[in-house]
C-alpha positions as CSV (number, residue, x, y, z in Angstrom):
1,M,-0.2,-0.2,0.2
2,S,1.5,3.5,-1.0
3,P,2.1,5.9,1.7
4,E,-0.8,7.6,0.2
5,E,-3.0,5.4,0.6
6,R,-2.0,4.7,4.1
7,N,-2.6,8.3,5.1
8,V,-6.3,8.0,3.6
9,M,-6.9,5.1,5.4
10,R,-5.8,6.4,8.7
11,Q,-7.9,9.8,8.1
12,R,-11.0,7.6,7.2
13,E,-10.2,5.9,10.5
14,N,-9.8,9.1,12.6
15,L,-12.8,10.6,11.3
16,R,-15.0,7.3,12.0
17,R,-13.8,7.5,15.7
18,Q,-14.3,10.8,16.0
19,T,-18.2,10.5,14.4
20,I,-18.7,7.6,17.0
21,Q,-16.8,9.9,19.9
22,R,-19.4,12.7,19.2
23,E,-22.4,10.2,18.9
24,T,-21.2,8.5,22.4
25,E,-21.0,11.9,24.0
26,A,-24.6,12.9,22.4
27,A,-25.9,9.3,23.6
28,L,-24.6,10.4,26.8
29,R,-26.5,13.7,26.8
30,D,-29.8,12.4,25.6
31,S,-29.8,10.5,28.2
32,G,-30.1,12.6,30.5
33,L,-27.4,10.9,33.5
34,Y,-25.3,12.9,35.3
35,L,-22.3,10.3,36.1
36,S,-19.0,10.2,37.6
37,P,-16.0,10.0,35.3
38,Q,-15.5,6.0,35.8
39,E,-19.1,5.8,35.1
40,R,-19.0,7.8,32.1
41,A,-15.7,5.7,31.0
42,Q,-18.2,2.7,31.2
43,F,-21.1,4.1,29.9
44,E,-18.8,4.9,26.6
45,S,-17.4,1.3,26.6
46,R,-20.7,-0.1,26.9
47,Y,-22.3,1.9,24.2
48,I,-19.7,1.8,21.9
49,Q,-19.8,-2.7,22.2
50,E,-23.6,-2.1,21.8
51,R,-23.4,0.0,18.9
52,R,-20.9,-2.6,17.2
53,K,-23.3,-5.3,17.5
54,V,-25.9,-3.5,16.2
55,E,-23.8,-2.2,13.0
56,Q,-22.9,-6.4,12.9
57,A,-26.7,-7.3,12.7
58,L,-27.8,-4.9,10.1
59,R,-24.6,-5.5,8.1
60,Q,-26.1,-8.9,8.2
61,Q,-29.5,-8.5,7.5
62,F,-28.8,-5.9,4.8
63,E,-26.2,-8.9,3.6
64,T,-29.0,-11.2,3.3
65,E,-31.3,-9.3,1.8
66,R,-29.0,-8.4,-1.0
67,Q,-28.2,-11.9,-1.0
68,K,-31.7,-12.7,-1.8
69,E,-32.3,-9.9,-4.5
70,L,-29.6,-10.7,-6.5
71,P,-30.7,-14.4,-8.4
72,A,-33.7,-12.3,-9.9
73,L,-31.3,-9.2,-10.7
74,I,-29.0,-11.6,-12.8
75,Q,-31.9,-13.3,-14.6
76,Q,-33.0,-9.7,-15.4
77,L,-30.0,-8.8,-16.6
78,K,-29.2,-12.1,-18.3
79,K,-32.6,-11.8,-20.4
80,E,-31.8,-8.1,-21.4
81,F,-28.1,-8.8,-22.8
82,Q,-29.5,-12.2,-24.6
83,I,-31.9,-10.0,-26.6
84,D,-28.9,-8.0,-27.2
85,Q,-26.9,-10.7,-28.9
86,P,-27.3,-11.9,-32.2
87,T,-28.4,-15.9,-32.0
88,K,-25.9,-18.3,-32.9
89,G,-28.6,-21.2,-33.3
90,P,-31.5,-22.8,-31.7
91,A,-32.0,-20.7,-28.8
92,T,-31.6,-23.1,-25.5
93,K,-33.8,-22.9,-22.4
94,P,-31.8,-22.1,-19.1
95,A,-32.3,-25.5,-17.0
96,E,-33.0,-24.3,-13.4
97,S,-33.5,-20.9,-12.2
98,P,-31.3,-20.2,-8.8
99,K,-34.4,-19.3,-7.4
100,S,-36.0,-23.2,-7.5
101,K,-32.2,-24.2,-5.5
102,K,-33.3,-22.6,-2.4
């Protein structure tokens, strides 16, 4: 990785950490809690930990939905591009759609 790419990645990571820190502070402020420094540190730690779990669950949900939609997209594109191609011989019918395999 080039030095420029490493620098960009560092900047992105710093920006991500700053965003999480701001959102953590906002969550604490919105909670209305008045905590000691030790309790505040615990709150921040738990917030970040639980936020990671939520984000992971959302990524998994998104990936699952994406995987469900891809076969239909592929079939649609296949039909579109088959129309554009000149026929080389007798048209053959696809053996089985990806949806029926599930």
